[in-house]
Backbone as a chain_set.jsonl record, in Angstrom:
{"seq": "MCPNCILNQASLASGMYVAFGICALFFVVGVAAMYWAFRNGDFENMEDSKFDMLDDGLDGQLASKAKAQYERLRTDKVGSGS", "coords": {"N": [[231.22, 86.128, 132.207], [233.325, 83.578, 130.878], [232.759, 80.005, 130.894], [235.138, 78.515, 131.275], [236.822, 80.359, 132.488], [235.525, 80.706, 134.901], [235.681, 78.139, 136.011], [238.466, 77.804, 136.234], [239.036, 79.862, 137.857], [240.015, 82.318, 136.944], [241.039, 85.698, 136.74], [239.166, 88.634, 135.841], [240.629, 90.684, 134.844], [242.75, 89.827, 133.225], [241.523, 89.141, 130.844], [240.581, 91.627, 130.093], [242.896, 93.0, 129.436], [243.613, 91.695, 127.084], [241.394, 92.329, 125.472], [241.586, 95.152, 125.343], [244.036, 95.295, 124.075], [243.445, 94.189, 121.555], [241.591, 96.088, 120.66], [243.264, 98.335, 120.544], [244.998, 97.51, 118.539], [243.231, 97.406, 116.315], [242.622, 100.134, 116.194], [245.122, 101.284, 115.545], [245.552, 100.107, 113.042], [243.39, 101.249, 111.658], [244.038, 104.005, 111.733], [246.415, 103.938, 110.282], [245.419, 103.088, 107.817], [243.81, 105.275, 107.09], [245.781, 107.265, 106.88], [247.265, 106.208, 104.761], [245.335, 106.326, 102.721], [244.847, 109.105, 102.507], [247.384, 109.908, 101.741], [247.668, 108.705, 99.239], [245.838, 110.118, 97.8], [243.121, 109.507, 97.749], [240.966, 110.871, 98.82], [240.774, 113.264, 97.541], [239.16, 113.915, 95.263], [236.111, 113.476, 95.684], [233.721, 113.611, 94.396], [233.663, 112.268, 91.967], [233.268, 109.56, 92.464], [230.551, 108.988, 92.855], [229.553, 109.182, 90.302], [230.999, 107.235, 88.988], [229.917, 104.926, 89.992], [227.702, 104.481, 88.464], [228.469, 103.268, 86.153], [228.51, 100.326, 84.299], [229.768, 99.31, 82.181], [232.845, 99.228, 80.233], [233.523, 101.492, 78.856], [232.653, 103.883, 80.019], [230.639, 105.717, 79.381], [228.092, 106.353, 80.454], [228.639, 107.441, 82.968], [230.167, 109.672, 82.233], [228.25, 111.174, 80.855], [226.421, 111.718, 82.915], [228.071, 113.172, 84.635], [228.664, 115.394, 83.032], [226.109, 116.519, 82.776], [225.581, 117.154, 85.439], [227.597, 119.059, 85.941], [226.783, 121.016, 84.13], [224.282, 121.77, 85.214], [225.173, 122.716, 87.67], [226.807, 124.896, 86.966], [224.897, 126.487, 85.729], [223.284, 127.124, 87.896], [225.062, 128.543, 89.513], [225.666, 130.61, 87.817], [223.209, 131.923, 87.613], [222.912, 133.09, 90.024], [221.679, 131.951, 92.223]], "CA": [[232.489, 85.43, 132.134], [233.246, 82.291, 130.205], [232.793, 78.882, 131.842], [236.513, 78.127, 131.565], [237.354, 81.328, 133.447], [234.907, 80.432, 136.202], [236.233, 76.884, 136.53], [239.878, 77.991, 136.574], [239.067, 81.023, 138.737], [240.864, 83.35, 136.357], [240.518, 87.039, 136.993], [238.623, 89.335, 134.691], [241.626, 91.649, 134.383], [243.559, 89.283, 132.136], [240.719, 89.262, 129.622], [240.487, 93.041, 129.734], [244.14, 93.365, 128.755], [243.525, 91.156, 125.725], [240.39, 93.116, 124.749], [242.16, 96.461, 125.054], [245.097, 95.093, 123.078], [242.806, 94.007, 120.243], [241.051, 97.4, 120.291], [244.394, 99.185, 120.176], [245.472, 97.041, 117.238], [242.288, 97.893, 115.302], [242.786, 101.583, 116.101], [246.362, 101.563, 114.812], [245.317, 99.732, 111.641], [242.501, 102.259, 111.084], [244.796, 105.244, 111.525], [247.351, 103.687, 109.179], [244.641, 103.047, 106.569], [243.429, 106.65, 106.758], [246.996, 107.942, 106.433], [247.583, 105.681, 103.425], [244.34, 106.827, 101.769], [245.113, 110.527, 102.279], [248.652, 110.043, 101.029], [247.466, 108.299, 97.849], [244.914, 111.028, 97.137], [241.8, 108.916, 97.593], [239.948, 111.788, 99.295], [240.888, 114.543, 96.855], [238.018, 114.159, 94.389], [235.087, 112.531, 96.117], [232.541, 113.752, 93.542], [233.701, 111.325, 90.845], [232.869, 108.202, 92.839], [229.119, 108.792, 92.672], [229.313, 108.975, 88.885], [231.616, 105.973, 88.605], [229.031, 103.831, 90.391], [226.684, 104.284, 87.432], [229.026, 102.552, 85.005], [228.665, 98.883, 84.269], [230.618, 98.975, 81.05], [234.243, 99.638, 80.28], [233.749, 102.742, 78.147], [232.402, 105.006, 80.907], [229.784, 106.712, 78.75], [227.011, 106.772, 81.336], [229.2, 108.321, 84.001], [230.576, 110.942, 81.647], [227.024, 111.926, 80.587], [225.886, 112.2, 84.191], [228.983, 114.185, 85.134], [228.48, 116.591, 82.212], [224.828, 117.113, 83.136], [225.75, 117.73, 86.773], [228.394, 120.28, 85.812], [225.957, 121.992, 83.438], [223.318, 122.279, 86.187], [225.889, 123.464, 88.707], [227.228, 126.19, 86.42], [223.688, 127.288, 85.52], [222.84, 127.598, 89.213], [226.027, 129.55, 89.949], [225.544, 131.759, 86.913], [221.952, 132.644, 87.829], [223.01, 133.773, 91.308], [220.875, 131.295, 93.256]], "C": [[232.284, 84.076, 131.461], [233.322, 81.153, 131.234], [234.206, 78.45, 132.215], [237.14, 79.074, 132.586], [236.796, 81.067, 134.839], [235.512, 79.177, 136.818], [237.682, 77.05, 136.972], [240.102, 79.167, 137.514], [240.058, 82.085, 138.242], [240.229, 84.708, 136.602], [240.035, 87.667, 135.696], [239.66, 90.279, 134.078], [242.462, 91.111, 133.226], [242.812, 89.352, 130.814], [240.595, 90.697, 129.15], [241.745, 93.501, 129.017], [244.132, 92.873, 127.312], [242.553, 91.988, 124.893], [240.929, 94.498, 124.396], [243.291, 96.363, 124.04], [244.535, 94.938, 121.679], [242.222, 95.332, 119.76], [242.162, 98.349, 119.845], [244.947, 98.789, 118.807], [244.552, 97.527, 116.116], [242.404, 99.404, 115.116], [244.021, 101.945, 115.285], [246.207, 101.223, 113.332], [244.424, 100.764, 110.955], [243.212, 103.569, 110.8], [245.774, 105.08, 110.37], [246.614, 103.661, 107.843], [244.211, 104.445, 106.141], [244.64, 107.442, 106.248], [247.363, 107.507, 105.014], [246.625, 106.246, 102.381], [244.56, 108.311, 101.482], [246.387, 110.721, 101.474], [248.52, 109.675, 99.553], [246.451, 109.163, 97.112], [243.522, 110.466, 96.95], [240.68, 109.854, 98.028], [239.984, 113.133, 98.585], [239.663, 114.863, 96.014], [236.931, 113.149, 94.71], [233.827, 112.608, 95.258], [232.51, 112.693, 92.43], [233.191, 109.943, 91.211], [231.381, 107.97, 92.648], [228.769, 108.611, 91.199], [229.903, 107.655, 88.406], [230.758, 104.775, 88.99], [227.999, 103.514, 89.323], [227.172, 103.401, 86.291], [229.096, 101.055, 85.23], [229.624, 98.466, 83.166], [232.023, 99.521, 81.209], [234.47, 101.021, 79.686], [233.464, 103.981, 78.986], [231.49, 106.068, 80.349], [228.702, 107.235, 79.688], [227.505, 107.72, 82.409], [229.605, 109.664, 83.418], [229.363, 111.796, 81.284], [226.457, 112.512, 81.869], [226.757, 113.312, 84.758], [228.828, 115.488, 84.348], [227.168, 117.288, 82.553], [224.904, 117.781, 84.512], [226.524, 119.038, 86.695], [227.595, 121.384, 85.126], [224.941, 122.61, 84.41], [223.994, 123.128, 87.255], [226.317, 124.833, 88.192], [226.028, 127.081, 86.131], [223.198, 127.887, 86.833], [223.761, 128.696, 89.726], [225.885, 130.807, 89.094], [224.282, 132.563, 87.139], [221.937, 133.369, 89.167], [222.185, 133.152, 92.414], [221.717, 130.608, 94.279]], "O": [[231.189, 83.515, 131.486], [233.886, 81.325, 132.315], [234.449, 78.058, 133.356], [237.902, 78.641, 133.451], [237.509, 81.191, 135.835], [235.821, 79.154, 138.009], [238.081, 76.485, 137.99], [241.232, 79.436, 137.919], [240.823, 82.662, 139.015], [239.005, 84.829, 136.661], [240.446, 87.277, 134.603], [239.558, 90.627, 132.902], [242.842, 91.873, 132.336], [243.419, 89.598, 129.772], [240.512, 90.959, 127.95], [241.67, 94.306, 128.089], [244.602, 93.575, 126.416], [242.843, 92.318, 123.743], [240.749, 94.964, 123.271], [243.475, 97.271, 123.23], [245.08, 95.488, 120.722], [242.341, 95.667, 118.581], [242.001, 99.083, 118.869], [245.32, 99.652, 118.012], [245.027, 98.004, 115.085], [242.296, 99.898, 113.994], [243.961, 102.823, 114.424], [246.676, 101.966, 112.469], [244.665, 101.12, 109.802], [243.011, 104.176, 109.748], [245.94, 105.996, 109.565], [247.131, 104.159, 106.843], [244.244, 104.766, 104.952], [244.525, 108.202, 105.287], [247.724, 108.331, 104.175], [247.046, 106.606, 101.281], [244.468, 108.733, 100.329], [246.457, 111.605, 100.62], [249.187, 110.269, 98.706], [246.224, 108.961, 95.919], [242.8, 110.916, 96.06], [239.533, 109.644, 97.634], [239.284, 114.058, 98.996], [239.175, 115.992, 96.054], [236.845, 112.095, 94.081], [232.95, 111.753, 95.38], [231.433, 112.274, 92.007], [232.721, 109.217, 90.335], [230.978, 106.857, 92.31], [227.781, 107.948, 90.881], [229.351, 107.025, 87.504], [230.867, 103.716, 88.373], [227.475, 102.401, 89.278], [226.364, 102.848, 85.545], [229.663, 100.579, 86.215], [230.218, 97.389, 83.222], [232.343, 100.188, 82.193], [235.484, 101.659, 79.968], [233.998, 105.048, 78.683], [231.547, 107.216, 80.789], [228.429, 108.435, 79.71], [226.838, 108.707, 82.72], [229.402, 110.696, 84.056], [229.427, 113.021, 81.39], [226.058, 113.676, 81.901], [226.241, 114.288, 85.302], [228.857, 116.57, 84.935], [227.118, 118.517, 82.612], [224.345, 118.86, 84.711], [226.138, 120.023, 87.325], [227.71, 122.553, 85.492], [224.759, 123.827, 84.429], [223.446, 124.14, 87.691], [226.202, 125.826, 88.91], [226.119, 128.301, 86.269], [222.748, 129.032, 86.867], [223.294, 129.674, 90.31], [225.975, 131.927, 89.597], [224.271, 133.768, 86.886], [221.044, 134.178, 89.42], [222.007, 133.775, 93.46], [221.187, 130.01, 95.215]]}, "num_chains": 1, "name": "protein.A"}
């Protein structure tokens, strides 16, 4: 307990209500953020983000090369039956 609570002889229950209220607020914000992200389509194509991290420039050449190589390897693996 905090020194002010001890000196004023405040109960622990009042602090618990505040803590649970803050937790509930964070939970509601998190659920709203997930709903917003799903609604905007942020989770539809999660494969592109790993290639976008490679790009430092504006033209996107490095990411497009990596993505093409990945797709080539993936289709070769699927085509060979492995």
